[in-house]
N, C-alpha and C positions, 0 to 999 in steps of 0.2 A: 692363329696361324698368320704369318706375316706375308707380304706380297711376294718376297723372294721364296719363301717355302711353298706357296701356292704354284708359282710358275715352275719350280723345280719339280713338283708332283705332276704337273701337266706335261713337262717335257719328258720325264721318265715314263710316264703312261703312254705318251705318243710313240716313244722309241719301242716300248714293249709291244704296243698295238700294231704299228705299221712297219717297223724296221727289223724285226726279228723273224728269222725263218727256221729256228730249231724248236724242237719239241722236248718238253720235260715230262716224264712219266708222273701222272697224277696232278698236273697243273696245266691250265690253259692260260698261256701268257697274253693272249689277245684279251681274254676277259679281265685278267688282272690289269692290264694296260688301261682298259676302259674304266675300270673302278678307280684307278689312281687319277685318271683325267677328270673324272666326275667330282672326286674328292678335291682335286686341285681348284676346279671351277668354283665349287661351293666355298672352299677356303678363300678364294680370291673375292667372292661376293662379300663374305663376312668381313674381311679385311678392308674393303672399300667402305662398307657400312660403318665399321668402327672409326675409320679415318674421318668420315663425314661427321659422325657424333662428336668425336673429340675436337675437331676443328670448329665446330659450331659452339662447343662449350667454351673453347679458349677465346672465341670472339665475344661471347656474353660475359666473360670474366673481366673484361676491360672496363675499368671505372675512371671516368674523367673527374678530376678534383679541381675545382676552381677556387684557388685560395686568394683570390683578389678580394679586397675589402671595399665595401661601398663607402663613399665619402658623402657625408650629409653636408649640402652647401650652407645650411643654416648654423652649423656647428662653429663655435669660436672657442679656441684653446684658451683656457683661463691663465695660462702662464705668459701668453703674449699680450702684454698690456701696453 
């Protein structure tokens, strides 16, 4: 679940929990809203954890390559006579 999906679940759950005043036979909208908010918070925590893990992996994947060659001061080019 992404950040946007989690925030969407939290928002829909809050609307059902706090902003609705009608009743549906066989359903408790306040309970459904609470369940959606809890699911959204859990999804948000998982999304943050995944983002932290992936960002750490991408930083570790960087490899610096030093392609400079060392020059031996004692070396004499045989062509240069």
